[in-house]
N, C-alpha and C positions, 0 to 999 in steps of 0.2 A: 274469429280467425281470419287473418289476412293472407292472401296469396304471397308467397315469398318469391323474390327474384324480380329484377327490373323488367325483363322481357314479358313475364306473365302479367305484370302490372300494366304494361302497354296494351297487351291483349285485352285485359279487363276494361281499360278505358275506351279502346276502340269499339268493343262490343257494346258498351253502354252508350257511347256517342251515336253509333249507327242506329240502335234501337230507339234512342230518344228522338232522333230525327224522324224515324219511322212512326213513332207514337204521335209526334206533332203533326205529321202529314195526315195520319188517320183522323186526328181530331179536327183538322182543317176541313177535310172532305166531309166529315160528319156534320160539322157546324154549318157549312155551306148548304148541304142538302136539307137540313132542318130549316134554315132560313128561307130557302126557295119554297119549301113545302108549306110553311105556316105564315109567311109574310104576305099579307093581302095585296101589297103593291108590287111584288116581284112578278115580272113577266106579264103584267096586266095588259100590255098592248097586244098580246097574242089572242087569237080567237079562243072561245071557251073550250071547244073540243080539243084544240091543240094544247091548251093549258092543262087539261085533265091528263093527257098522255104524258106530258112533261112532268107533271107532279107525280104521276105513277112511277116514272123513272127515278125520282128522288129517293124512293124507298130502296132501290138497288144501291144507290150511292151511300145511303145510311148504313146498309148492311156491310158494304165494302169498307167504309170508314171505321165502323165498329170492329170488324175483324182485324184490320190493320192495327188498331189501337191495342187489341188483345195480344197480338203477336209482339208488338213493341213493349207492352207491359211485362210480359214474361221474360223477354230478353233483358230489359233494364233491371228488373228486380232480381233476376237470377245472377246478373253480373255484380250488382251492388252487394247482395246478401251472400254471394258465393254459394248459392243453393244448387246442388246437383239435381234435385227434383225439378225445380223450375227451369233450369237450363236444359234438362232432358226433355221436358214438355215443349220448350221453345224449339229444340232441335227437331222433334217429331213433327210439329206444325209446319216449320219451314221446309222440311224434307217432303211432306205431303204436298205443299204448294208447289215445290220444285218439280216433283213428278207429274203433277197435274199440268203445269205449264209445258213441260216437255211433251207430254201426250197430246195436248191440244195443238202445240206447234207442229208436231209431225202430222197430225190429222189434217190441219189446215193446208200444209204443204202438199200432201198427197191428194187432197180433195179440192184444191184451189179452183180448178176449172168447173167442177160441179157446184161449188159454192157460188161462183160468179153466175152460172146459169140459173141457179135458184133465185138469186137476188134479181136477176133480169126478168125471170118469170113472174116474180112477185110484183115488179113494176108494171108488167103487162096487166095483171089483175087489178092493180090500182087504177090504171087508165081505163080499162074496159068495164070494170064492175063496181069499183069503190069510189070513183071520183065524185059522182053525183050524190049529194046528200051528206057527205062527210067532210067537214071543214078542215080537219087536220090532214086528211089525205090530199085535199085540194092544195093546201099550203105546201105540202111536201113535193107534190108533182110540179107545181108552178115554179118553186125554187129550183128544182132539178132542171127543168126545161130552160129557165133563164140562165142558170149557171153554166150549163154545158151547150147551150144554143142548139137544142134538139127538140123534136116534137113527137109525142107519142112514144110507144115502146119501140116499134120497128119503123115508124114513119107517121106522117099526118093522117094517113088513111085509117089508122087505128081509131081515131076519133069519129070519123064519118061512118066507118063500118059498124061501130057500136051505137050509132044513132045519136051522137053528141056533136055539139058545136065545137069547132077548134078553138081552144082558149087563147086569150091574148098573150099568155106566156110563151106560146109557140112562135111568136113573131118578134122581130127586132123592133125597137122603138122607132116610130116613123112620125116625125113632127110635122111633115107636110101632107100626110094622108088625111083626106076628108071623110073617107068611108072605110069601115072595117074590112071590106072586101079588097081594098087596095094594099093591105098589109101582106107582106110576103112571109109565109110560114117557113120555118126551118124544115129542110127536107130529110135530114138525118134523124134516125130514131135514137132514143136515149139508152135503150138496152145495150147495144154494143159499146157505147161510151162508158156506161157504168161498169160493165165487165172488164173493159180495158183499164179503167182506173183502178179497180180492185187488184188486178194482176200486176199492174205496173208498180203499185205501192206495197206489194207483198213483202219486198225486201226490207222496207222500213219497219214493218211489224216484226220481221225476223230479227233485225238488229235490236229492236227494243226488247223482245223476249230474251235474246241472248245476253244482253246487258243485265237484265234483271236476274237471269239465272246465274250469271257469274257473281253478282253481288250476294245472292243467296248461298252459293257455294262457299264464298269467303266467310259469310256469317256462320255457316255450319262448321267450317274449319276452326274458326276462332272459338266457337262453343266447345268443340271437342278438346282443343288445347287447354282451355280454361278448366273444363271438367277434370281432365287428367292431372292438372296442377293441383286442383283442390283435393282430389283423391290422394295424390302423393303426399300432400301436407298432412292430411288426416292420418294416413298410415304411419308417417314419421312421428306424429304426436302420440299415437298409440304405442309405438315401440319404445319411447323414451323411458318409461318407468322400468322396463325390463333391462335396459342398458345401464341403469343407474347402479 
């Protein structure tokens, strides 16, 4: 049975196209994650401990890519086969994701200051407790200090107070300095800069979540319209013998 009417045919094509793109995106994410995880040459320039943590994150990408492919599969098959069961399953999954995104978005907005403070406090623990002996933490802290031109969590004294040497990443490159003591350390701590960056870019996250939510709402509307058209055609076919 094919859905009758040009408008419903357009709805069917739009729903299929949207979910086909979604399925391809999920497959790309899944394939990339698998390649990073099992290719011996990928990211080999990173320290071993850092590589382990990155490889661990690839499992999250695998799960996300697989979930996206499942959603796209139900949407594509439901649209092509005009299956109310598959379309209903697709609608439920998308609606659950939509509700979760809205809930997380509201929580992040209400707790943005607390989230920033917790991230800042974690950076304090990385500087004072985890920097020595953990190559992945050292790499993360050094990159942060060079990127934001900061030193320690609240200042250079975080290093000395915890009995550590101030790392080179706390200083700007000095081509004329002959001794490490001549390097001038950044005086500003990284914690306030990290908190400020999170809060300043919160609107970008909000725009992204809103855009995704609108797309999901559009997908749910198209699904409902297509299901109603399929159900109407089924009812019309059932009534034909009685009208003959």
